[in-house]
Each structure stands twice: as C-alpha cells, then as structure tokens.
C-alpha positions, 0 to 999 in steps of 0.5 A, spaced: 774 079 318 781 080 320 783 079 327 790 081 331 795 076 332 801 076 336 807 070 335 814 069 336 820 069 331 823 063 331 827 062 325 830 066 319 833 063 313 836 067 307 833 064 301 836 069 295 840 075 295 836 080 299 830 075 301 830 072 308 823 067 309 821 068 316 817 063 320 813 066 326 809 061 331 803 064 334 802 065 341 795 068 341 791 066 338 795 060 337 791 058 331 790 061 325 785 060 319 786 064 312 786 062 305 792 061 300 794 068 297 791 072 303 795 077 307 796 080 313 798 087 316 804 088 320 803 093 327 809 096 327 812 098 334 810 105 337 807 107 331 800 107 328 803 105 321 802 098 318 806 094 313 802 089 308 806 082 307 803 076 303 803 069 307 808 065 304 806 059 308 801 055 306 794 054 311 796 047 313 801 050 318 795 053 323 800 054 328 805 059 324 806 063 319 811 064 314 814 071 311 818 073 305 821 079 306 825 082 302 831 087 304 829 095 303 833 100 307 827 105 306 822 100 307 819 101 315 817 094 315 822 091 312 827 095 316 824 093 322 823 085 320 830 085 318 832 088 325 828 082 329 832 076 332 829 069 334 825 070 340 822 077 339 814 078 339 811 081 333 803 083 332 800 083 325 792 083 324 789 077 319 787 074 314 786 081 309 785 079 301 780 077 295 785 075 291 786 068 294 786 061 291 779 059 288 780 052 291 773 049 287 775 052 280 778 046 277 781 050 272 788 050 269 792 056 272 797 061 271 802 064 276 805 071 274 810 075 280 816 079 281 821 079 287 817 082 292 810 078 289 813 071 290 811 070 297 802 070 294 804 064 289 808 061 295 803 060 298 798 057 294 803 052 291 805 049 297 798 049 299 797 044 292 803 040 293 801 039 300 793 037 298 797 032 293 793 036 288 799 039 283 799 035 277 791 035 277 791 040 271 796 044 268 800 050 272 805 055 269 809 059 274 812 065 272 817 068 276 821 075 274 827 078 277 832 083 275 839 077 276 839 070 278 841 070 284 834 074 286 830 067 284 827 065 290 827 057 292 829 056 284 831 049 286 825 047 289 820 049 283 825 046 278 825 039 282 817 040 282 818 041 275 822 036 273 817 030 277 810 034 276 809 033 269 804 038 268 807 043 273 812 048 269 817 053 272 819 059 268 823 063 271 826 069 267 831 075 269 831 082 266 838 084 267 843 078 267 846 077 260 849 071 263 843 067 265 843 061 261 834 061 261 830 066 259 831 073 258 827 079 258 821 081 261 816 077 264 811 079 260 815 078 254 817 071 256 809 069 257 807 072 251 812 067 248 810 061 252 804 061 253 797 060 248 794 064 245 787 061 248 786 062 256 779 061 256 779 055 261 784 058 265 785 062 272 791 067 273 793 069 279 799 076 279 802 079 285 809 085 285 810 091 282 804 094 280 806 096 273 808 088 272 801 086 274 797 091 270 802 089 264 800 082 266 792 083 266 793 086 259 798 081 256 793 076 258 786 079 258 787 082 251 792 079 247 791 071 250 783 070 251 783 070 259 776 072 261 776 078 266 773 075 272 778 070 272 785 074 274 786 075 281 790 080 284 791 084 291 794 091 289 796 094 295 802 098 297 808 097 302 809 102 306 
C-alpha cells in the first residue's frame, strides 16, 4: 500500500538535452522501501492533481529517491519539477506499480524503453549493479530516442557493455541520420538484434503507449516471449 512522503530537493543534474536527474532527500518518513521498477505519484501544490514518475534510483538508497524528468512545457508535473530549486520541498505517494523487477526469476532479461521510460529500467539496472548481479544472465538494454543527444547516461551504459560480457546496451535513434549507431524504430532494431526464441527471457518496457504495445506485439507474436513474462505499467503522466 502506498504512503505519503515528504522530501527536500538536494541536487539537479542535466543528463541529456532535455532531461534532468533530480535527487530528493526524504524528510518524513526518512526511509522508503520499494521494488526496483515501481513508481510514485507526485502531489502538485495547490491542486488535487498528481503526476506519475518512475523512481529512477535503486532501492538501496533508502533515504532518498531520484527522478528523471523530461522537460515538457505542457506537462504540469514537469513544469513544477523544473521550477524547483535545491532546498525546495515536495510531497509524493509511493510505492506504486505491479511491473516491478522479479528478483528471483533467474531468467535472461530484455529492457526496452523510450526516452520517457528510461527511469524504469535505470532503477532495475542500477540495482543489479549494486547487488553485483549484472553478469549472471544475458541482459539486453534497448533505448530508443529521436536524436542522439536525447539518449540518457549512454556513456555509463556503454562502459558497462564493455566491462560485462553478458550485458548488451543497444541505443537507437530514429531521426538522426548522422548517428553512427543503430538507426530506426526501437522495435525494428530489436527484431534485428534479438533471437527468435525468447522462451527463457523476461521483458520490461516503458515509454509511450504505442511503443510499449509495439514492443509487446513483437516479442510475444514474433519472438516467442511468454505473455506472463512481459512487464509494463502503462500510466499517463499528467
């Protein structure tokens, strides 16, 4: 069951052209428990509205949370978060979501996210790194964006790709012909790069609803992924 939390913004970091990583220290309660891959409901001030954001940090950081926030002049939540300064307070309810990481599955893993869904995979992958579990199974991380400068923490994940033999970071852009990596929709790249029999895989996906639906269709109808091994929380950021 979700509970209400209060926190204080401690830092901002721009990690791509239009995305900030916001660190929030918890003040009441001072610790939080959640599963990697869950999300929260940000309570907007002077309003009964909420905006939903995946928790971008690992559950190991019990006294704080991190959020990846994409600049959006039409989104009330993004406008509010981008207006904050270090020291400002926020309120939210958490944890929420059923598409969290199944820690005891022991299966190989696929992550497929768009720019707006990268925080979902980030929480799980950082958790695996901190648990020293990255490398125990095959992990494919597909990140889709329109342009190269929208890819988030690509240097970090490319370094992991080089260091961990079984971790494969595969970013792709769809509207940047000068990009030297994979070009096209993320589903097209996944179709080219993945095996045709994914019976022993779990897949986690987040991003625009159309993209998530296309990923699910590809994996289950063409690649042999079992339907109960596909995880995604489709929710609207208001």
